[in-house]
PASEBA-1860 file (N, C-alpha, C; in nm, 3 decimals):
! residues 116
1> XXXXXXXX> 0.355/-0.929/0.191/0.403/-0.887/0.322/0.398/-1.009/0.413 ~ 0.511/-1.042/0.475/0.518/-1.157/0.564/0.495/-1.113/0.707 ~ 0.431/-1.200/0.785/0.407/-1.175/0.926/0.465/-1.288/1.008 ~ 0.537/-1.252/1.113/0.585/-1.350/1.209/0.697/-1.438/1.157 ~ 0.762/-1.503/1.250/0.871/-1.593/1.215/0.831/-1.739/1.232 ~ 0.747/-1.771/1.335/0.710/-1.910/1.361/0.613/-1.961/1.254 ~ 0.506/-1.890/1.234/0.406/-1.928/1.134/0.412/-1.825/1.023 ~ 0.440/-1.870/0.904/0.454/-1.779/0.791/0.316/-1.745/0.735
9> XXXXXXXX> 0.277/-1.619/0.748/0.151/-1.570/0.693/0.182/-1.457/0.596 ~ 0.112/-1.456/0.488/0.130/-1.351/0.388/0.003/-1.268/0.381 ~ 0.020/-1.138/0.364/-0.093/-1.050/0.344/-0.113/-1.036/0.193 ~ -0.224/-1.087/0.144/-0.255/-1.085/0.002/-0.338/-0.960/-0.026 ~ -0.290/-0.873/-0.115/-0.361/-0.750/-0.150/-0.393/-0.756/-0.298 ~ -0.521/-0.754/-0.329/-0.566/-0.750/-0.467/-0.633/-0.615/-0.488 ~ -0.569/-0.530/-0.564/-0.617/-0.394/-0.586/-0.762/-0.393/-0.634 ~ -0.846/-0.317/-0.565/-0.985/-0.303/-0.603/-1.075/-0.414/-0.556
17> XXXXXXXX> -1.019/-0.516/-0.492/-1.101/-0.632/-0.460/-1.096/-0.674/-0.313 ~ -0.976/-0.710/-0.263/-0.972/-0.769/-0.130/-0.834/-0.762/-0.067 ~ -0.834/-0.783/0.065/-0.712/-0.798/0.145/-0.739/-0.913/0.240 ~ -0.648/-1.009/0.247/-0.664/-1.114/0.346/-0.530/-1.183/0.377 ~ -0.523/-1.247/0.494/-0.406/-1.325/0.532/-0.418/-1.465/0.473 ~ -0.305/-1.520/0.434/-0.304/-1.656/0.380/-0.174/-1.725/0.419 ~ -0.179/-1.855/0.428/-0.059/-1.935/0.454/-0.004/-1.994/0.324 ~ -0.075/-1.973/0.214/-0.033/-2.025/0.084/0.099/-1.961/0.043
25> XXXXXXXX> 0.192/-2.039/-0.005/0.322/-1.989/-0.049/0.314/-1.956/-0.198 ~ 0.296/-1.828/-0.228/0.279/-1.783/-0.367/0.410/-1.794/-0.443 ~ 0.404/-1.833/-0.570/0.526/-1.836/-0.651/0.578/-1.693/-0.673 ~ 0.709/-1.678/-0.668/0.769/-1.546/-0.682/0.824/-1.527/-0.822 ~ 0.810/-1.404/-0.873/0.865/-1.372/-1.005/1.015/-1.349/-0.992 ~ 1.085/-1.376/-1.099/1.230/-1.351/-1.099/1.260/-1.203/-1.082 ~ 1.185/-1.119/-1.152/1.201/-0.974/-1.142/1.068/-0.913/-1.098 ~ 1.061/-0.862/-0.974/0.935/-0.799/-0.930/0.912/-0.668/-1.007
33> XXXXXXXX> 0.787/-0.624/-1.008/0.756/-0.497/-1.074/0.827/-0.384/-0.999 ~ 0.840/-0.269/-1.064/0.905/-0.153/-1.001/0.830/-0.113/-0.874 ~ 0.697/-0.121/-0.877/0.617/-0.087/-0.760/0.645/-0.183/-0.645 ~ 0.648/-0.312/-0.673/0.676/-0.412/-0.569/0.816/-0.394/-0.512 ~ 0.913/-0.370/-0.597/1.050/-0.351/-0.553/1.062/-0.230/-0.461 ~ 0.993/-0.120/-0.496/0.996/0.001/-0.414/0.931/-0.025/-0.278 ~ 0.818/-0.095/-0.277/0.750/-0.128/-0.151/0.840/-0.213/-0.062 ~ 0.902/-0.314/-0.120/0.990/-0.401/-0.042/1.107/-0.323/0.018
41> XXXXXXXX> 1.164/-0.234/-0.061/1.279/-0.156/-0.016/1.239/-0.064/0.099 ~ 1.127/0.006/0.085/1.084/0.104/0.186/1.035/0.036/0.314 ~ 0.962/-0.075/0.301/0.901/-0.138/0.418/0.988/-0.246/0.483 ~ 1.104/-0.272/0.426/1.193/-0.374/0.483/1.225/-0.338/0.628 ~ 1.213/-0.434/0.716/1.243/-0.419/0.858/1.149/-0.324/0.933 ~ 1.036/-0.289/0.875/0.938/-0.208/0.945/0.824/-0.297/0.992 ~ 0.766/-0.260/1.103/0.657/-0.336/1.163/0.524/-0.270/1.129 ~ 0.423/-0.352/1.099/0.289/-0.300/1.077/0.236/-0.252/1.211
49> XXXXXXXX> 0.212/-0.122/1.225/0.174/-0.064/1.354/0.027/-0.026/1.362 ~ -0.038/-0.009/1.248/-0.177/0.036/1.251/-0.248/0.000/1.121 ~ -0.373/-0.039/1.133/-0.460/-0.063/1.018/-0.585/0.018/1.042 ~ -0.620/0.105/0.947/-0.740/0.188/0.965/-0.812/0.208/0.833 ~ -0.940/0.239/0.846/-1.023/0.269/0.730/-1.029/0.420/0.716 ~ -1.017/0.471/0.595/-1.023/0.615/0.570/-1.170/0.653/0.554 ~ -1.222/0.730/0.649/-1.361/0.774/0.644/-1.457/0.658/0.634 ~ -1.558/0.671/0.550/-1.655/0.563/0.527/-1.629/0.494/0.394
57> XXXXXXXX> -1.520/0.530/0.328/-1.486/0.472/0.199/-1.424/0.334/0.214 ~ -1.412/0.265/0.102/-1.343/0.136/0.099/-1.196/0.159/0.070 ~ -1.133/0.237/0.159/-0.991/0.267/0.149/-0.926/0.228/0.282 ~ -0.820/0.148/0.274/-0.751/0.098/0.392/-0.612/0.160/0.399 ~ -0.574/0.206/0.518/-0.441/0.263/0.544/-0.364/0.164/0.631 ~ -0.259/0.105/0.575/-0.170/0.016/0.649/-0.046/0.097/0.684 ~ -0.026/0.123/0.812/0.087/0.206/0.857/0.201/0.117/0.904 ~ 0.318/0.140/0.850/0.439/0.067/0.887/0.537/0.164/0.950
65> XXXXXXXX> 0.593/0.130/1.065/0.686/0.218/1.134/0.613/0.324/1.215 ~ 0.689/0.420/1.266/0.628/0.524/1.350/0.695/0.659/1.326 ~ 0.621/0.762/1.366/0.664/0.902/1.359/0.714/0.939/1.219 ~ 0.829/1.006/1.210/0.875/1.053/1.079/0.930/0.941/0.993 ~ 0.946/0.820/1.049/0.995/0.705/0.973/0.880/0.618/0.922 ~ 0.757/0.662/0.943/0.640/0.583/0.902/0.622/0.583/0.751 ~ 0.567/0.475/0.703/0.524/0.462/0.563/0.380/0.415/0.566 ~ 0.302/0.460/0.471/0.162/0.421/0.462/0.138/0.353/0.328
73> XXXXXXXX> 0.075/0.237/0.334/0.032/0.168/0.213/-0.119/0.187/0.207 ~ -0.164/0.267/0.111/-0.305/0.299/0.096/-0.362/0.209/-0.012 ~ -0.466/0.132/0.024/-0.526/0.035/-0.068/-0.670/0.073/-0.094 ~ -0.704/0.096/-0.221/-0.842/0.127/-0.260/-0.911/-0.004/-0.298 ~ -1.026/-0.030/-0.237/-1.099/-0.154/-0.261/-1.229/-0.130/-0.336 ~ -1.225/-0.049/-0.438/-1.343/-0.024/-0.522/-1.298/-0.001/-0.665 ~ -1.391/-0.017/-0.759/-1.364/-0.001/-0.902/-1.240/-0.084/-0.939 ~ -1.145/-0.027/-1.013/-1.021/-0.097/-1.046/-0.925/-0.096/-0.928
81> XXXXXXXX> -0.947/-0.002/-0.837/-0.862/0.009/-0.720/-0.726/0.067/-0.753 ~ -0.650/0.090/-0.649/-0.515/0.142/-0.664/-0.442/0.114/-0.533 ~ -0.311/0.116/-0.538/-0.229/0.102/-0.419/-0.123/0.211/-0.424 ~ -0.116/0.290/-0.316/-0.019/0.399/-0.308/0.072/0.377/-0.188 ~ 0.200/0.397/-0.206/0.295/0.396/-0.096/0.328/0.542/-0.066 ~ 0.306/0.583/0.058/0.327/0.723/0.097/0.424/0.731/0.214 ~ 0.485/0.849/0.230/0.570/0.871/0.347/0.483/0.915/0.465 ~ 0.544/0.962/0.572/0.469/0.999/0.693/0.377/1.119/0.672
89> XXXXXXXX> 0.400/1.200/0.569/0.316/1.319/0.540/0.218/1.294/0.426 ~ 0.203/1.168/0.387/0.114/1.126/0.278/0.153/1.184/0.143 ~ 0.282/1.198/0.120/0.335/1.231/-0.012/0.359/1.097/-0.083 ~ 0.306/1.081/-0.202/0.317/0.955/-0.275/0.461/0.930/-0.318 ~ 0.515/0.814/-0.278/0.651/0.776/-0.318/0.650/0.665/-0.424 ~ 0.540/0.590/-0.430/0.521/0.487/-0.534/0.372/0.466/-0.551 ~ 0.331/0.438/-0.673/0.189/0.419/-0.700/0.173/0.311/-0.807 ~ 0.072/0.228/-0.788/0.048/0.120/-0.884/-0.002/0.176/-1.017
97> XXXXXXXX> -0.101/0.267/-1.013/-0.155/0.329/-1.135/-0.169/0.479/-1.114 ~ -0.095/0.558/-1.192/-0.114/0.703/-1.185/-0.246/0.740/-1.252 ~ -0.312/0.840/-1.199/-0.438/0.884/-1.259/-0.465/1.028/-1.220 ~ -0.560/1.088/-1.290/-0.597/1.227/-1.265/-0.748/1.235/-1.257 ~ -0.797/1.301/-1.153/-0.940/1.322/-1.135/-0.974/1.458/-1.197 ~ -1.033/1.455/-1.315/-1.064/1.577/-1.390/-1.163/1.667/-1.316 ~ -1.262/1.606/-1.250/-1.367/1.683/-1.182/-1.311/1.766/-1.067 ~ -1.223/1.705/-0.988/-1.171/1.772/-0.869/-1.032/1.830/-0.889
105> XXXXXXXX> -0.977/1.820/-1.009/-0.844/1.871/-1.041/-0.738/1.816/-0.944 ~ -0.740/1.685/-0.925/-0.644/1.618/-0.837/-0.564/1.519/-0.921 ~ -0.433/1.519/-0.901/-0.346/1.425/-0.973/-0.286/1.328/-0.872 ~ -0.299/1.198/-0.900/-0.241/1.094/-0.817/-0.117/1.043/-0.887 ~ -0.001/1.093/-0.845/0.126/1.055/-0.906/0.237/1.072/-0.802 ~ 0.353/1.017/-0.831/0.467/1.025/-0.741/0.502/1.172/-0.715 ~ 0.523/1.206/-0.588/0.560/1.341/-0.547/0.441/1.430/-0.513 ~ 0.321/1.382/-0.537/0.200/1.459/-0.506/0.144/1.418/-0.372
113> XXXX> 0.073/1.512/-0.309/0.008/1.486/-0.182/-0.117/1.402/-0.205 ~ -0.135/1.299/-0.125/-0.253/1.214/-0.137/-0.364/1.273/-0.049 ~ -0.467/1.322/-0.113/-0.580/1.380/-0.037/-0.695/1.280/-0.036 ~ -0.769/1.281/0.072/-0.880/1.186/0.089/-1.011/1.258/0.080
END
């Protein structure tokens, strides 16, 4: 994710580990992953409007856009982590790793509601 026009800053997101700003120009792949391509398409021309922590967990909500046009990039910073792209109602539109929580009978997959 690029910030600003004068000084080029990139938001580096490492699933399960860290988020930070950097000025380093990362090499780009010829073909981005399906998840990266979907994120780029959805968040193109949207402004980062809010950054918040979900409860007391190591989960970060990056909100792009506003109202019904908002998109949320949910980043889990524990265990292996995960990154979910959601619409304004927290319905998952793209996910880095699909998974199912057997204990709580919750499925994290495209089209499902993301519960916290």
